C-alpha positions as CSV (number, residue, x, y, z in Angstrom):
1,M,148.8,38.9,99.2
2,N,150.3,35.6,99.7
3,P,153.3,35.4,102.5
4,K,155.6,33.9,100.2
5,N,155.2,36.3,97.6
6,A,155.6,38.7,100.2
7,V,158.9,38.0,101.8
8,P,160.9,37.9,98.3
9,L,159.3,42.0,97.7
10,V,160.6,42.9,101.5
11,A,163.9,41.9,100.8
12,A,164.2,43.6,97.5
13,A,163.0,46.7,99.3
14,A,165.1,46.5,101.9
15,P,168.7,47.7,100.6
16,V,166.5,50.5,99.0
17,A,165.1,51.7,101.9
18,L,168.3,51.2,104.1
19,A,170.0,53.8,101.2
20,M,167.8,56.6,101.4
21,P,168.4,58.3,104.9
22,P,172.2,58.9,103.1
23,V,170.9,60.0,100.0
24,L,168.2,62.5,101.3
25,I,171.3,63.9,103.0
26,L,173.1,64.7,100.3
27,A,170.9,65.7,98.3
28,A,169.6,68.3,101.0
29,L,173.3,69.3,102.2
30,G,173.8,69.6,97.9
31,L,170.5,72.5,97.7
32,G,171.8,74.1,100.3
33,A,175.1,74.9,98.9
34,L,173.1,75.3,95.8
35,W,171.3,77.9,97.7
36,L,174.4,79.4,99.8
37,L,176.1,79.9,96.1
38,S,173.6,81.4,93.9
39,R,174.4,84.9,92.3
40,E,170.7,86.0,92.7
41,D,170.9,86.2,96.3
42,K,174.4,87.8,96.4
43,A,172.7,90.6,94.4
44,A,169.8,90.7,97.1
45,L,172.5,91.5,99.7
46,Q,174.3,94.3,98.3
47,P,173.0,97.8,99.5
48,A,171.2,99.8,97.2
49,P,173.3,103.0,95.6
50,A,172.6,106.3,97.7
51,E,169.8,108.3,96.5
52,M,170.5,111.8,95.3
53,P,167.7,114.2,96.3
54,P,165.6,115.6,93.1
55,A,167.2,118.7,91.2
56,K,165.5,122.2,91.7
57,P,164.1,124.0,88.9
58,A,166.5,126.9,87.6
59,N,163.9,129.3,88.9
60,A,163.6,128.6,91.8
61,P,163.7,131.1,94.6
62,E,166.5,129.7,97.0
63,S,165.7,129.2,100.5
64,K,167.8,129.3,103.6
65,P,168.1,126.4,105.8
66,G,166.5,127.0,109.1
67,P,167.4,125.6,112.5
68,L,167.0,121.7,113.0
69,P,164.2,121.0,115.2
70,V,165.0,119.9,118.4
71,S,163.7,116.6,119.5
72,A,162.8,116.4,123.2
73,P,163.7,113.2,125.1
74,P,162.1,110.6,125.6
75,V,159.7,110.3,128.5
76,P,160.3,106.5,130.4
77,L,157.3,104.7,130.8
78,P,155.8,104.0,134.4
79,L,156.5,101.0,136.1
80,P,153.4,99.1,137.0
81,A,152.7,99.3,140.6
82,R,153.4,96.2,142.7
83,K,151.2,95.0,145.3
84,P,153.1,95.1,148.7
85,S,154.3,91.7,149.6
86,A,152.8,90.3,153.0
87,Q,153.5,87.6,154.6
88,V,151.9,84.3,153.0
89,R,148.6,83.3,154.6
90,R,147.3,79.9,155.1
91,I,143.7,78.9,155.2
92,T,143.1,77.6,158.9
93,R,139.8,75.6,160.0
94,E,138.9,78.9,161.7
95,D,139.0,80.9,158.4
96,L,136.6,78.1,156.6
97,A,134.1,78.2,159.5
98,E,133.7,81.7,159.4
99,A,133.1,82.0,155.8
100,L,130.9,79.5,156.0
101,A,128.7,81.4,158.6
102,Y,129.7,78.4,161.5
103,G,127.3,75.8,159.6
104,E,124.3,78.4,159.8
105,R,123.6,78.1,156.0
106,Q,124.0,76.3,153.1
107,F,126.7,77.9,150.2
108,T,127.6,76.9,146.5
109,R,131.1,76.9,146.2
110,K,131.2,80.2,144.3
111,E,129.4,81.8,147.3
112,A,132.2,80.1,149.7
113,V,135.4,81.1,147.6
114,A,133.8,84.6,147.5
115,A,133.6,84.6,151.5
116,L,137.3,83.2,151.7
117,E,138.3,86.1,149.2
118,A,136.7,88.5,151.4
119,L,138.7,87.4,153.8
120,G,142.3,88.4,152.2
121,F,142.5,84.8,150.4
122,R,143.4,84.5,147.0
123,K,140.8,82.8,144.8
124,S,142.6,79.8,143.9
125,S,143.4,79.2,147.6
126,A,140.1,79.0,148.4
127,Y,138.8,76.9,145.2
128,N,141.6,74.5,146.7
129,A,140.0,74.7,150.0
130,F,136.6,74.0,149.2
131,S,137.8,70.7,146.5
132,E,135.8,67.2,147.6
133,E,139.5,65.9,147.9
134,G,141.3,69.0,149.1
135,K,142.5,69.2,152.9
136,F,139.6,70.4,154.5
137,A,137.0,67.8,152.6
138,N,136.6,66.2,155.7
139,L,135.1,69.1,157.8
140,L,133.0,70.2,155.1
141,G,129.8,68.4,153.9
142,F,129.0,68.1,150.1
143,T,125.2,67.6,148.9
144,P,124.5,66.4,145.7
145,D,122.8,69.7,144.3
146,G,126.7,71.2,144.8
147,L,126.1,72.9,148.1
148,I,128.6,72.7,150.7
149,D,127.9,73.2,154.5
150,W,130.0,72.9,157.7
151,R,130.5,70.2,159.5
152,A,132.7,70.2,162.1
C-alpha cells in the first residue's frame, strides 16, 4: 500500500477506534440490564409449590406410624498424624564426608542423596548439598560421567 494512501485511511479510522470503547461499555451495560429484568429468570427463581403425597386407594389398610429412626451422631474423622517437630539439622562437612564414606569410593548423585537421607536429612537438602553450585562444591569432585567423590 502506498504511504500516501495509508495516512488518510488511518486518519479516517481514528475517530471510530476512539469511539469504540464507550460504545462497547454501554452495550454491555444494556445487555446486563436486559438480562436482570427479563421475566423468564424471575419465574425460574420462585420456589416450586410443595408437592402433596400421593393419595391412598380407598381399600388400602391403614398403617400406624412407627417410631422415628434415631440417627447416630456423626463420627469425627481422625486428624492426620504429625511427626514431632525436631530441631532443624543442617548438613555439615562431617555429615557429607560420612555419607561419601570419607572418599573410599565414588557415588552417583542418587546414591549420595540416599546416604544423606539415611543420616536423617531431607531429600531436597541432600540434593542441594550435592549440587555443583552448592555450598559444598569445593569439597566434592564431579566427574563427567556423573559420579561424585570426596576431595577434602
